[in-house]
Every structure is written in structure tokens, then in C-alpha cells.
C-alpha positions as CSV (number, residue, x, y, z in Angstrom):
1,M,7.4,67.6,-3.5
2,L,7.6,65.0,-0.8
3,R,4.5,64.6,1.5
4,T,4.5,63.4,5.0
5,Q,2.9,60.2,6.2
6,T,0.1,62.2,7.8
7,Q,-0.8,63.8,4.5
8,T,-0.9,60.6,2.5
9,R,-2.8,58.5,5.1
10,R,-6.3,57.4,3.9
11,R,-9.4,57.0,5.9
12,A,-10.1,53.3,6.8
13,I,-13.0,51.5,5.0
14,R,-15.3,49.4,7.1
15,S,-16.6,46.4,5.3
16,T,-18.1,42.9,5.9
17,S,-16.0,39.8,5.3
18,A,-18.3,38.9,2.4
19,N,-17.5,42.1,0.6
20,A,-13.8,42.0,1.5
21,C,-13.5,38.8,-0.5
22,G,-14.0,40.8,-3.6
23,L,-11.5,43.4,-2.7
24,Y,-8.8,40.8,-1.8
25,P,-9.2,37.7,-4.1
26,A,-8.1,34.4,-2.5
27,V,-4.6,33.3,-3.1
28,G,-5.1,29.8,-1.9
29,A,-7.8,27.2,-1.6
30,A,-9.9,27.0,1.5
31,S,-8.5,25.0,4.4
32,M,-9.8,21.5,5.2
33,D,-10.7,20.0,8.5
34,P,-8.2,21.2,11.3
35,R,-8.1,17.8,12.9
36,G,-5.4,15.3,11.8
37,V,-1.7,15.5,11.3
38,I,0.2,18.4,9.6
39,I,1.7,17.5,6.2
40,G,3.2,20.9,5.6
41,R,1.9,24.2,4.2
42,E,-0.3,25.1,1.3
43,A,2.2,26.8,-1.0
44,Y,0.1,29.8,-2.1
45,S,-1.6,30.8,1.1
46,G,1.1,29.6,3.6
47,K,-1.5,28.0,5.8
48,A,-0.9,24.7,7.5
49,Y,-2.0,21.7,5.4
50,I,-3.6,19.0,7.6
51,F,-4.8,15.6,6.4
52,D,-6.4,12.5,7.8
53,P,-8.5,10.3,5.6
54,F,-10.4,8.8,8.5
55,I,-11.4,12.2,9.9
56,L,-12.3,13.5,6.4
57,Y,-14.6,10.5,5.9
58,D,-16.7,11.8,8.9
59,P,-19.9,13.4,7.6
60,K,-19.2,16.4,9.9
61,A,-15.8,17.1,8.3
62,R,-15.4,20.3,6.1
63,V,-14.4,18.2,3.1
64,R,-16.3,14.9,2.9
65,L,-14.3,12.0,1.3
66,P,-16.1,9.1,-0.3
67,S,-13.2,6.7,0.6
68,P,-10.1,6.7,2.8
69,H,-7.8,5.4,0.0
70,V,-4.8,7.3,-1.3
71,L,-2.8,7.1,-4.6
72,V,0.7,8.6,-4.6
73,L,2.5,9.2,-8.0
74,G,5.7,10.8,-9.1
75,K,9.3,10.5,-10.3
76,S,11.9,9.1,-8.0
77,G,13.7,11.6,-5.7
78,H,10.8,14.1,-5.3
79,G,9.4,13.0,-1.9
80,K,7.0,10.1,-2.2
81,S,8.9,7.9,0.4
82,A,9.5,10.9,2.7
83,L,5.7,11.7,2.7
84,E,4.5,8.2,3.5
85,K,7.2,7.7,6.3
86,T,6.5,11.0,8.0
87,Y,2.8,10.4,7.7
88,V,3.2,7.1,9.6
89,L,5.5,8.6,12.2
90,R,3.0,11.4,13.0
91,Q,-0.1,9.3,12.9
92,L,1.4,6.8,15.4
93,R,1.0,9.4,18.1
94,F,-2.7,8.6,18.0
95,R,-3.6,5.5,20.0
96,D,-6.1,4.2,17.5
97,R,-3.8,4.1,14.4
98,N,-2.1,0.9,13.2
99,F,0.0,0.5,10.1
100,C,1.2,-2.3,7.8
101,V,3.9,-1.5,5.2
102,L,5.0,-3.6,2.3
103,D,8.6,-2.3,1.8
104,A,9.7,-3.1,-1.7
105,Q,12.7,-0.7,-2.0
106,G,16.0,-0.6,-0.3
107,E,19.7,-1.3,-0.5
108,D,22.3,-3.6,1.0
109,G,19.7,-6.3,1.6
110,T,17.5,-4.1,3.8
111,G,14.4,-2.0,3.1
112,E,14.0,1.8,3.2
113,W,12.0,1.4,6.4
114,D,14.8,-0.4,8.3
115,G,16.0,2.9,9.9
116,I,12.6,3.7,11.2
117,A,12.1,0.2,12.5
118,R,15.4,0.4,14.5
119,E,14.4,3.8,15.9
120,L,11.0,2.5,17.1
121,G,12.3,-0.8,18.3
122,I,10.6,-2.9,15.7
123,K,12.0,-5.9,13.8
124,P,10.9,-6.0,10.1
125,I,9.5,-9.3,8.7
126,R,12.0,-10.2,6.1
127,L,10.8,-12.4,3.3
128,I,13.3,-14.5,1.4
129,Y,12.9,-17.4,-1.0
130,G,14.9,-20.4,0.1
131,D,15.1,-22.4,3.3
132,A,13.2,-20.5,5.9
133,E,14.4,-22.8,8.7
134,A,18.1,-22.1,7.9
135,G,18.3,-18.3,7.9
136,E,16.4,-15.2,8.8
137,G,13.6,-15.7,6.2
138,I,10.0,-15.9,7.2
139,R,7.4,-18.4,5.8
140,I,3.8,-17.5,5.2
141,N,1.3,-20.3,4.8
142,P,-1.5,-19.6,2.3
143,L,-3.6,-22.2,4.1
144,D,-3.1,-20.6,7.5
145,P,-6.2,-21.1,9.7
146,R,-6.5,-17.3,10.1
147,I,-7.7,-17.3,6.5
148,P,-11.3,-18.7,6.1
149,S,-11.5,-21.9,4.0
150,E,-13.4,-20.3,1.1
151,H,-10.8,-17.5,0.8
152,Q,-8.0,-20.0,1.0
153,F,-9.3,-21.5,-2.2
154,K,-9.3,-18.0,-3.9
155,V,-5.7,-17.6,-2.9
156,L,-4.8,-21.0,-4.3
157,V,-6.5,-20.2,-7.6
158,S,-4.7,-16.8,-7.8
159,M,-1.3,-18.4,-7.1
160,M,-1.9,-21.1,-9.7
161,E,-3.0,-18.6,-12.3
162,I,0.2,-16.5,-11.7
163,L,2.4,-19.6,-12.2
164,V,0.4,-21.0,-15.1
165,G,0.3,-17.6,-16.8
166,G,-3.5,-17.4,-17.4
167,P,-6.9,-18.5,-16.0
168,L,-7.4,-22.0,-14.9
169,S,-9.9,-24.2,-16.8
170,S,-13.1,-25.3,-15.0
171,Q,-11.7,-28.9,-14.8
172,T,-8.5,-27.7,-13.1
173,K,-10.4,-25.6,-10.6
174,F,-12.6,-28.5,-9.8
175,A,-9.6,-30.8,-9.2
176,L,-7.9,-28.1,-7.1
177,A,-11.0,-27.6,-5.0
178,E,-11.3,-31.4,-4.3
179,A,-7.6,-31.5,-3.5
180,H,-7.9,-28.6,-1.1
181,K,-10.8,-30.2,0.7
182,A,-9.0,-33.5,1.0
183,A,-5.8,-31.8,2.2
184,S,-7.7,-29.8,4.9
185,A,-9.5,-33.0,6.1
186,S,-6.3,-35.0,6.3
187,A,-4.5,-32.3,8.2
188,R,-7.3,-32.0,10.7
189,A,-7.3,-35.7,11.2
190,H,-3.6,-35.5,12.2
191,G,-4.1,-32.5,14.4
192,R,-2.1,-30.0,12.3
193,V,-2.4,-27.2,9.9
194,A,-2.7,-28.0,6.2
195,V,0.2,-26.9,3.9
196,L,0.7,-26.6,0.2
197,S,2.5,-30.0,0.0
198,D,-0.8,-31.6,1.3
199,V,-2.7,-30.1,-1.7
200,L,0.0,-31.3,-4.1
201,N,-0.2,-34.8,-2.7
202,A,-4.0,-34.8,-3.0
203,L,-3.8,-33.5,-6.6
204,T,-1.3,-36.2,-7.7
205,A,-3.1,-39.0,-5.8
206,P,-6.8,-38.1,-5.9
207,R,-9.8,-40.1,-4.8
208,E,-13.0,-40.4,-6.7
209,A,-15.2,-37.3,-6.5
210,L,-18.7,-36.4,-7.5
211,L,-19.5,-33.7,-10.0
212,G,-23.2,-33.3,-9.3
213,Q,-24.3,-36.9,-9.7
214,Q,-21.5,-37.8,-12.0
215,A,-18.6,-39.8,-10.6
216,V,-15.2,-38.6,-11.6
217,G,-12.4,-41.2,-11.3
218,P,-8.9,-40.7,-9.9
219,E,-7.3,-40.9,-13.3
220,E,-9.6,-38.2,-14.8
221,L,-9.1,-36.0,-11.7
222,S,-5.3,-36.4,-11.9
223,A,-5.4,-35.3,-15.6
224,W,-7.6,-32.3,-14.8
225,G,-5.3,-31.2,-11.9
226,Q,-2.0,-31.6,-13.8
227,P,-1.5,-27.8,-14.5
228,A,-2.1,-27.0,-10.8
229,A,0.1,-29.8,-9.7
230,L,3.0,-28.6,-11.9
231,A,2.6,-25.1,-10.5
232,L,2.5,-26.3,-6.9
233,D,5.7,-28.3,-7.5
234,E,7.4,-25.0,-8.2
235,L,6.6,-23.9,-4.6
236,C,7.0,-27.2,-2.8
237,N,10.0,-28.8,-4.4
238,P,13.2,-27.7,-2.5
239,D,15.1,-27.8,-5.8
240,R,12.9,-25.1,-7.4
241,D,13.7,-21.4,-7.4
242,L,10.4,-20.4,-5.7
243,A,10.7,-22.9,-2.8
244,G,10.9,-21.9,0.9
245,L,8.4,-19.0,1.3
246,F,5.0,-20.8,1.2
247,D,5.6,-24.5,1.6
248,G,5.1,-25.0,5.3
249,P,3.4,-23.6,8.5
250,T,3.6,-19.9,9.1
251,S,6.8,-19.0,10.9
252,E,6.7,-18.1,14.6
253,G,7.2,-14.5,15.7
254,I,4.9,-12.6,13.3
255,D,3.1,-10.2,15.6
256,L,-0.1,-9.1,13.8
257,D,-1.1,-7.0,16.9
258,A,1.9,-4.7,16.6
259,R,1.1,-1.0,15.9
260,L,3.5,-0.9,13.0
261,I,4.2,-4.1,10.9
262,I,6.9,-3.9,8.2
263,F,7.2,-6.6,5.5
264,D,10.7,-6.3,4.0
265,L,10.4,-7.5,0.4
266,T,13.7,-6.2,-0.9
267,R,15.4,-9.6,-1.2
268,L,12.6,-10.9,-3.4
269,P,13.3,-10.8,-7.2
270,R,11.5,-7.9,-8.9
271,E,10.8,-9.8,-12.1
272,G,8.9,-13.0,-12.6
273,E,6.3,-14.6,-10.4
274,A,8.0,-14.0,-6.9
275,M,6.5,-10.7,-6.0
276,P,2.9,-11.2,-7.4
277,L,2.8,-14.6,-5.6
278,L,3.6,-13.0,-2.3
279,M,1.0,-10.3,-2.9
280,A,-1.6,-12.9,-3.7
281,V,-1.0,-14.5,-0.3
282,I,-0.3,-11.5,1.8
283,G,-3.5,-9.6,0.9
284,P,-6.0,-12.1,2.3
285,W,-3.6,-13.0,5.1
286,I,-3.6,-9.3,6.2
287,R,-7.3,-9.0,5.7
288,F,-8.2,-11.9,8.0
289,G,-5.1,-12.0,10.3
290,W,-4.3,-8.3,10.8
291,I,-7.8,-6.6,10.6
292,K,-9.9,-7.5,13.7
293,P,-13.6,-7.0,13.2
294,G,-15.3,-5.1,15.9
295,D,-12.4,-3.0,17.3
296,D,-12.0,0.7,17.0
297,I,-8.5,0.7,15.4
298,K,-8.1,2.6,12.1
299,R,-5.6,0.7,10.0
300,T,-3.5,1.9,7.0
301,L,-1.9,-0.5,4.5
302,I,0.9,1.1,2.5
303,V,2.1,-0.7,-0.6
304,E,5.3,0.5,-2.3
305,E,5.9,-0.5,-5.9
306,A,2.1,-1.1,-6.1
307,W,2.3,-2.1,-9.8
308,H,3.1,-5.6,-8.5
309,I,-0.5,-5.7,-7.3
310,L,-2.3,-3.7,-10.0
311,S,-0.6,-5.2,-13.0
312,H,-1.5,-8.8,-12.2
313,R,-5.2,-9.5,-12.5
314,P,-5.3,-12.5,-10.1
315,V,-3.7,-10.3,-7.4
316,A,-5.7,-7.2,-8.3
317,R,-8.9,-9.2,-7.8
318,L,-8.0,-10.1,-4.2
319,F,-6.9,-6.6,-3.4
320,E,-10.0,-5.0,-5.1
321,E,-12.2,-6.8,-2.6
322,L,-10.0,-5.6,0.3
323,V,-10.1,-2.0,-1.0
324,R,-13.8,-2.0,-1.8
325,Y,-14.7,-3.0,1.7
326,G,-12.1,-0.7,3.3
327,R,-14.7,1.7,4.7
328,R,-16.4,-1.2,6.6
329,L,-13.0,-2.6,7.7
330,G,-11.6,0.8,8.9
331,L,-8.8,0.5,6.4
332,S,-7.0,3.1,4.4
333,F,-5.1,1.7,1.4
334,W,-2.1,3.7,0.0
335,A,-0.7,2.7,-3.4
336,I,2.7,4.2,-4.2
337,L,3.6,4.3,-8.0
338,H,6.0,6.0,-10.2
339,H,3.8,6.4,-13.3
340,L,0.4,5.4,-14.4
341,A,2.0,4.2,-17.6
342,D,3.4,1.3,-15.6
343,L,-0.2,-0.1,-15.8
344,V,-2.2,-1.0,-18.9
345,L,-5.5,-0.1,-17.3
346,E,-7.6,-1.2,-20.4
347,E,-6.4,-4.8,-19.8
348,A,-6.8,-4.7,-16.0
349,P,-10.3,-3.6,-15.0
350,E,-9.6,-4.6,-11.4
351,A,-6.6,-2.2,-11.3
352,A,-8.7,0.6,-12.8
353,A,-11.4,-0.1,-10.1
354,I,-8.8,0.2,-7.3
355,L,-7.5,3.5,-8.7
356,K,-11.0,4.9,-9.0
357,L,-11.7,4.0,-5.3
358,T,-8.9,6.3,-4.2
359,A,-10.4,9.7,-3.1
360,T,-7.0,11.3,-2.4
361,R,-4.3,11.6,-5.1
362,V,-0.9,13.0,-4.4
363,V,1.1,13.7,-7.6
364,Y,4.7,14.8,-7.6
365,H,6.8,16.0,-10.5
366,L,6.3,14.1,-13.8
367,D,7.7,14.5,-17.3
368,R,5.4,16.4,-19.6
369,E,3.9,13.5,-21.6
370,E,3.3,11.5,-18.4
371,A,1.9,14.6,-16.7
372,E,-0.7,15.1,-19.5
373,K,-1.8,11.5,-19.3
374,T,-2.1,11.6,-15.5
375,A,-3.9,14.9,-15.5
376,D,-6.4,13.5,-18.0
377,Y,-7.0,10.4,-16.0
378,L,-7.4,12.2,-12.6
379,G,-9.3,15.2,-14.0
380,L,-6.8,17.8,-12.8
381,T,-7.3,21.5,-13.4
382,S,-5.3,23.4,-16.0
383,W,-3.0,25.0,-13.4
384,A,-2.2,21.7,-11.8
385,R,-1.6,20.2,-15.3
386,K,0.9,22.9,-16.1
387,S,2.6,22.6,-12.6
388,L,3.5,18.9,-12.8
389,P,6.3,19.1,-15.4
390,D,7.9,22.0,-13.6
391,G,10.3,20.0,-11.4
392,A,12.6,22.9,-10.7
393,N,10.1,25.4,-9.3
394,I,6.4,24.7,-8.7
395,C,6.7,20.9,-8.2
396,A,10.3,20.9,-6.9
397,P,11.3,18.1,-4.6
398,G,9.0,18.1,-1.5
399,R,6.1,19.8,-3.4
400,A,3.1,18.0,-4.8
401,I,-0.3,18.5,-6.2
402,W,-2.9,17.2,-3.6
403,Q,-6.3,16.3,-5.0
404,V,-8.5,15.6,-1.9
405,G,-12.0,15.0,-3.1
406,S,-12.9,18.0,-5.2
407,R,-10.2,20.3,-3.8
408,I,-6.8,20.7,-5.4
409,N,-3.8,22.3,-3.6
410,L,-0.1,22.7,-4.1
411,V,1.4,21.4,-0.8
412,E,5.0,21.8,0.4
413,H,5.9,18.9,2.7
414,I,7.8,20.0,5.9
415,R,10.0,17.6,7.9
416,T,11.7,17.9,11.3
417,A,15.5,17.2,11.6
418,T,14.7,13.7,13.0
419,E,12.3,12.9,10.1
420,V,14.9,14.1,7.6
421,R,17.5,11.8,9.0
422,L,15.1,8.8,9.0
423,T,13.5,9.4,5.6
424,D,16.3,10.7,3.4
425,T,17.0,8.2,0.6
426,N,19.3,10.5,-1.4
427,R,22.3,10.7,0.9
428,R,24.6,8.7,-1.4
429,M,23.8,11.0,-4.4
430,T,24.1,14.4,-2.7
431,E,27.1,16.4,-1.4
432,R,27.0,17.6,2.1
433,S,26.6,21.4,2.2
434,E,29.0,23.5,4.3
435,I,26.1,25.6,5.6
436,E,23.0,23.5,6.5
437,V,19.7,24.8,7.6
438,T,18.6,22.8,10.7
439,P,14.9,21.9,10.5
440,P,12.8,21.9,13.7
441,T,13.3,18.9,15.9
442,A,10.8,16.5,17.5
443,P,11.5,13.5,19.8
444,M,11.0,9.9,18.7
445,I,9.3,7.6,21.1
446,R,9.9,3.8,20.8
447,L,6.7,1.8,20.3
448,R,5.4,-0.4,23.0
449,K,2.7,-2.9,22.3
450,G,-0.7,-1.4,23.1
451,A,0.7,2.1,23.8
452,A,0.8,5.3,21.9
453,A,3.9,6.0,19.9
């Protein structure tokens, strides 16, 4: 027998919110601080997912982060690039946010950020080995006066260790230090900036120096500095493959006050010493040229293909110092990787230290074996561990496990139509659908120096 709605209606139950929690178990984690930019929605609750590492570092925030640094992992094609690009575009609407991007991926000789740069009226800084005077390449001087002298020597040592293939001996470091001092003094006397060729000349034609109270003659100094001199020849000799990027004054036109700086690294060879050499120079150059002490700007450094930093100990040492003092510098460091297996962390303590300093981890789809290793390293929960290998459903493209401090969420990244156009890197591999769902639109505003995006 059918009953009417009136007959089946039940009397309402009055309860407190505390008791109601037991009647209706939570389907999603508690929300974080409502300030910041929207990433998308929390998959299980449907609530907006908002993230800003600078706001979450505030002691008054709902979720207190110990550091503003971020690690992004996952297989290609699942949304890492789209996340970082839309995050930058949305954050640029705040007046006190500046960004520097090391763009290591692209096609046809331009990086993935080239479309965004054109849309915002920005010219990327394109780095090319060869003659910087003849083409569009840019030169960066490791001895630029914006880098303090004591840090210039650290950069020189790191570059030499990369080229030599191991740590320098104490004698070679002593000879290099003397050559650096002599090159700097000679350049000042002639009213110009010291360059690498000045250091090479001082190494190959040294003057007598004092080691404590012991005099070290030119012949002995020349022998001690021979490994460094041979390494510098690779950078200063125009007939060498690595010439053109470091052997001269810094090129004109690099605006370190811009709100978005893009270093296009796509024309540099991926293998060999080229990329780690650049990272060894660019880290301190950004640290002392881009970051201005005393201002209120919050800066974010995004490094794609970050294994170029983390897998080379001389480079990792320099960046570890940058990351370790990030809180004091107002800096958020984003490392973008495909897999943790790209790194041998047991052999690179500096890389392990950088990863441990990240308080936010965003993990996209991974193969099962890699997912197990990553979950063990990051200490993910069992449900997150099981979700990562499921690239068709739970961790489908655009969905990722977000570990922010002690909270773990499954987040679906949402983009506007403009953001989809600017961030889509799969156009060449996908067929155009006859019926397309149009995402919400949002206007793009070209950047002007000193103005909000």
C-alpha cells in the first residue's frame, strides 16, 4: 500500500553541530585559510581549495606551514605545468608578488612559458651557448658586482668542480682564490668589471703569494691552479663548446625589477655540464640581484626539471643556502620533478636537505613502484598511496594529492578558457573534439612595471 508524503514525514531532530558531526561523518578534509588564490576544488567535499604559502606561513593562519617551499612531482601530461602557470597568473594579481621562472621545457626553440610571456608583454631571457654578441643570446657574468666577492668565489669553485668532475684540492682552491683577488684588483684599476678571462689570465701568469708566512712562488701557484685553468679555458676559449654564456660582462636589458622574469633554457643542451653550470651561476645571481633586502615583495622561484639542481652537489650546495634562508628572504622555492628516482638522495645530502625543507608536496599520477617509493619518502597516508597509481580515475590528469603541512587532500585543478589556451602542452597529441565544454573565462591584463597584473 502506498503512503502519502504526509504519512511518511518524520519529525525534525534538533542537535548541536558537535553532535551532528557524528551523524554525518566528514567526506572531505577541513578547509585551509580562505585567503590566497583558488587552485580548484577538493575532490571529495567539493569545496574551493585555496593555497598561498606566504599566507599559510602566518602564525594566524588555520594551517601553519614551517616553510613556503613547494615540491611538485608526477608523470608528464598530468598537469604539473598547468598548475605552476595558472598559479603564477593568479598570484600576479596581488601587487606584492614577483616571480622568476627557469623554463627548461619547450619546442621549436622556445620555452613553454613563451605564450604567457607574449600575452603579458614580457620578453623571456633566452640563454644560448655561443657568441652572445652575434645573436639573441644573453650573457651572465659570474663575477657580476651584484654578487658579493665572497659568494663570487663560491660560484667559481662550484663551476670548476662541475667541469673537473669532482672536488677541487686545497692547493687548487688556494690558487683560484689568489687569481680571483688579482683579477678583481686588476679590473678595478682599469675601471671595469672583472670577467672569467681575467681569472684565467691570473691563474696562468700568477704572482708570488703568501700561504700564512710561507711564500708560494709563481711556478708552484701555476701548477696548483692547472686544473682550474683548464676548466676556465672551456668557458673562455671561443673554440670550445661551452663558450659564450659566461665569458664577459652581463648583457644589457636584463630587468631584475620585473614582476615576472622568465629564463628560457630550452636551447641549452640537457646532458653534460651546460645546465648545471648555468644553475651554479644563476642561483647566487638571483639571490643577490633579484631579491632586494628590506622590501615587502614576496618572491617565488620556479625551477622546472629541478634535477639539474638537485643531482649536482656543487649546485645543490648553493641552492640549499638559498632555500634554507627563504623565510628570511621572503622567497618560495618550487621544484618541479618527474620522479624522485631521478635523484640518488643517499649520495646527495644537499638535495635531500632541500626536499625536506619543502612543506607543501603536490603529487600527480605515478606508476605503482614509483608511487610506493614516493609515498614512503613523503609519509603519505594509505588512501593517498593507493590513489597515485590510479591515473584513469582518482589521479586522472588535473587531479593531484596535496600534502600541505599535516593535511592531505585530493585536489582537482580548475582552469579558465584563457588559462587552458595558455597552459595546454598537449595540443599536438590530442584530437579536437566536436563538442567542447567551454571553461569559464577571465581577462588577461598585460604587466606594467610596478603595477598589479
